[in-house]
C-alpha positions in Angstrom: 9.7 5.3 -2.7 8.1 8.4 -4.4 10.7 11.4 -4.5 8.6 14.5 -4.5 9.3 18.0 -6.3 7.6 20.9 -4.7 4.9 21.3 -7.6 3.0 18.4 -6.5 3.0 19.1 -3.1 1.9 22.6 -3.5 -0.8 21.1 -5.6 -1.8 18.6 -2.9 -1.9 21.2 0.0 -3.0 24.2 -1.7 -4.6 23.8 -5.0 -6.3 20.7 -4.3 -6.6 21.6 -0.4 -6.2 17.6 0.1 -3.6 17.0 2.6 -5.4 13.8 3.3 -4.0 12.6 -0.2 -0.6 12.0 1.6 -2.3 9.4 4.0 -3.8 7.8 0.8 -0.5 7.7 -1.0 1.0 5.8 2.2 -1.6 3.0 1.1 0.3 2.6 -2.1 3.1 0.9 -0.2 5.7 3.6 -1.1 7.9 5.7 1.5 7.2 9.2 0.6 10.4 11.5 0.6 11.2 15.2 -0.2 14.6 16.0 -1.1 16.4 18.3 1.4 17.2 21.2 -1.2 13.4 20.9 -2.2 12.3 21.4 1.6 14.9 23.9 2.1 14.6 26.3 -1.0 11.3 25.5 -3.0 8.7 24.8 -0.3 8.1 28.2 0.8 4.3 28.7 1.1 3.3 28.2 4.8 0.4 26.0 4.0 2.5 23.6 2.1 5.6 24.0 4.5 3.4 23.3 7.5 1.6 20.2 5.9 4.9 18.6 5.0 6.6 19.2 8.4 3.6 17.6 10.1 3.7 14.5 8.2 7.6 14.6 8.6 7.1 14.8 12.3 5.1 11.7 12.4 7.3 9.8 10.3 5.1 9.5 7.3 7.3 11.6 5.1 11.0 11.9 5.3 13.4 14.7 4.1 16.2 13.0 2.3 19.7 14.9 2.6 21.1 13.2 -0.6 22.4 15.9 -3.0 24.8 19.0 -2.3 24.1 22.2 -4.1 27.3 21.7 -5.8 26.2 18.2 -7.1 23.1 19.7 -8.4 24.9 22.5 -10.1 27.2 20.0 -11.9 24.2 18.0 -12.8 22.4 21.0 -14.3 25.4 21.9 -16.4 25.4 18.2 -17.8 21.8 18.1 -18.5 21.1 21.8 -19.6 21.0 23.5 -22.8 21.7 27.2 -22.3 19.3 28.2 -25.2 16.1 26.1 -23.8 14.3 25.6 -20.2 16.3 26.4 -17.1 15.7 23.5 -14.8 14.8 24.4 -11.3 16.8 23.4 -8.1 14.1 21.1 -7.0 13.5 19.1 -10.3 17.3 18.4 -10.6 17.4 17.5 -6.9 14.4 15.0 -7.3 15.9 13.6 -10.6 19.5 13.4 -9.2 18.2 11.7 -5.9 16.3 9.0 -8.3 19.8 8.4 -10.1 21.5 7.9 -6.8 18.8 5.8 -5.3 17.7 3.4 -8.0 21.0 1.6 -8.6 20.7 0.3 -5.1 17.6 -1.8 -6.0 15.2 0.8 -4.1 12.0 0.9 -6.1 11.6 4.6 -6.6 9.7 6.9 -8.8 9.9 10.7 -9.4 6.9 12.7 -8.9 7.3 15.6 -11.2 4.4 17.7 -12.7 6.4 20.2 -14.7 6.4 19.4 -18.5 10.2 20.3 -18.8 11.3 18.3 -15.8 9.3 15.1 -17.0 10.8 15.5 -20.5 14.3 15.5 -18.9 13.4 12.4 -16.8 12.1 10.6 -20.2 15.3 11.6 -21.9 17.3 10.0 -19.1 15.3 6.9 -18.7 14.1 7.8 -15.3 10.9 6.5 -13.7 8.4 9.1 -12.9 4.6 9.9 -12.3 2.8 13.2 -11.4 -0.3 14.1 -9.3 -2.6 13.0 -11.8 -1.1 9.9 -12.4 -1.0 9.2 -8.6 -4.8 10.0 -8.4 -5.4 7.5 -11.0 -3.4 4.7 -9.2 -5.3 5.8 -6.0 -8.8 5.0 -7.9 -7.5 1.9 -9.9 -6.5 0.4 -6.5 -9.8 1.4 -4.8 -8.0 3.7 -2.2 -10.4 6.5 -3.5 -13.3 6.6 -5.7 -12.9 7.3 -9.5 -15.5 10.2 -9.0 -13.6 11.6 -6.2 -10.2 11.4 -8.3 -11.9 13.2 -11.2 -13.2 15.9 -9.1 -9.9 16.8 -7.6 -8.6 16.7 -11.4 -11.3 19.0 -12.3 -10.5 21.4 -9.2 -6.9 21.2 -10.2 -7.4 22.3 -13.9 -9.8 24.9 -12.7 -7.1 26.4 -10.6 -4.6 26.4 -13.3 -2.9 23.2 -12.9 -2.1 21.9 -16.5 -1.3 18.5 -18.0 -1.6 17.0 -21.3 -4.7 14.7 -21.3 -2.6 11.9 -22.8 -0.4 12.0 -19.8 -3.3 12.5 -17.2 -3.7 8.7 -16.7 -0.2 7.8 -16.1 3.6 8.3 -16.8 3.7 7.5 -20.5 3.1 3.8 -19.7 5.4 4.0 -16.5 2.8 3.3 -14.0 3.0 3.7 -10.4 
């Protein structure tokens, strides 16, 4: 199961302009989910919202209603340092969903592209990847060509999408 934050979905639908990546991700044999608070409060641009809604309507993505706003606020208080980064609702919803799902034995991975959220996931021992890692996995498994994956990465970086080069090829050893 891939649990998506809004940043990655916005990058797929808006920045890369490649909604077909969702179809390709399904070939990795992972269920694609968006936590309900990410859906309700974070995905507001029409292109991404309509894209996700289309995949939900066909059963290719699922909106996962797993965390209440109160649970997320409590989790925020547990993990946040008031003097540092204020984690967003979506990031916390994704990470908390993983914490609830993974003990059940369901294979899950957070999809996070914001550095502070990735740092929090690392600190909590949570499995994650980002869009660049997903592109590498698609290329490594022959679902898309390496040249195509590299071209999408170039387009994303040109549009302002940033990730350290060291983390572009995967999830700090966590793989997909």
